[in-house]
N, C-alpha and C positions, 0 to 999 in steps of 0.2 A: 310791179304787179307779183302775189304773192307764186309762192314758190309751189312750186309741182304743175304748173298754165307755162305750155309752151305755144308757141309761135306759130301757125300754121300757113297762114294766106296772108299777103300784102296787098296792097294793091291801089289806087287815085282813082279807081271807077269805083262811087257812090252804087249804082246798080245791081253792078257784077256784087259789091259787098252785099248787100240786100240780100241777092238772091242766095249767094251760098249761107250766108246766116241763118234765113227760113230753113234750107235745105238740113242743116245741119240740125235743126232742134227738132224737124219736123222726122228725124231717127238718131232725139233722145242723145241728145250730145250738145252739152253743156257750153257756148259761146261768151268769150264776151268780147268786146269791138275796143281797140283804142281810138282815138280818131285826131290825127294830128293835122287835121286837112286844114289851112289859114281860114276864115270864116269870111273875109273878104271878096280873095281869090281864091276859092276853090280848087284850081289846079296845082296848089301848091299844097304837100303835104301828103302824108300815105295813111292811109285807112289801120288795122293790123287789125287781123284774127286771133285771139286765144283759147285754146282751148285746153281742159285736165288733161297729166300727162297719160292719164289709162285711157282715153281716145284719139288718143292721135293718129295708130293709123285708122282706126275709123275714118275720121276724119279728112283722112288725104286719100281713103279712096275714096269720098265723095265728092273732093274737089277734085280730083280726078277724072270722074263719071261723066261731070261737068264741063272736064276739057277747057276749065279754068287756070291759067299760067299767069 
């Protein structure tokens, strides 16, 4: 991962991750998803979301409003 990006979210739930990506993008937060899930067995591995360090606080507020942990 390039510098100046920080991980703000990790999940194994694809729907939860896509919902959050959508919400972040709607609020003008650039987000990068790293998918570490196994393609054959998606119950293994995680999806991680990264945002630019300038948007970390904004992203965390959005995550908190969605009550996702």
